C-alpha angles and dihedrals in degrees: 000000000000092000088063093063123090122194117210126196121221099025100138108148145033091262089057087056091052092047094049092047091050091049091051091049090047087060092048092254115135110201120208087214142355120200135158105305096348137084124184117204131192089235138011116269121244118242093261093051092046093050093047089047092049092050091049092047093050091053087058095049098261130106137198113248115217106173123077094231093052089051092052093052092049090050089053091052093048092048089054094045091049090046096049103034107027107029108077114225092340097125096102091099138102103262096207093050092046095051094042092050096043093048098036093230136113106269092223090058091047093047094048091048092047091051092045095051101032099037090227136073127261087241092058092048088048089051092048091052091048091051090051088052090050089051090050092049092045091052091049089051094205099119133049119240089254091054089048091051090051094044092053093040098246111160091230143352087254090058091048091047092049093049092045092052092046091055101036104024089236136092114244090248091050091049088048091051098048102027087186092116091082121209118260124237108252096250090058093056 
């Protein structure tokens, strides 16, 4: 059944899932399921269908991933995005154990591969995603900085603030005041 799976890069949100699903259906392809970074089809696509889908997806900012290593990196990114942005208050986990268990690979292998292909570490990617979540929560102005720190499993507000400043160049309160340092879409993090 592996030949019936497609792996798609840059699917980072629920809207991405809807767009990819609509694109498949536009081409007359009825997927069994569409999730972040992965589509399961009832049968494999022929070369013409795959090329047409690839072209259409690229015009929308997505791309098909053919190699196993690229798929693994995309799965790591999708796991982190899901964990930070879609699992409420579930960041009290060991990231390396979580990724290793979910992907059924040795974490050291995954970490080295990620660094080799992305030119950055999984930890830095995780921190960048957490900072984007902090920005989102600051813009919404529904939680205090203390509540945001707790929600994202920072040891303290000072730790969150220091990490935020290191990544953005601004303190959280300064960011909240000016709001000109717009949030990034998740595929740009």
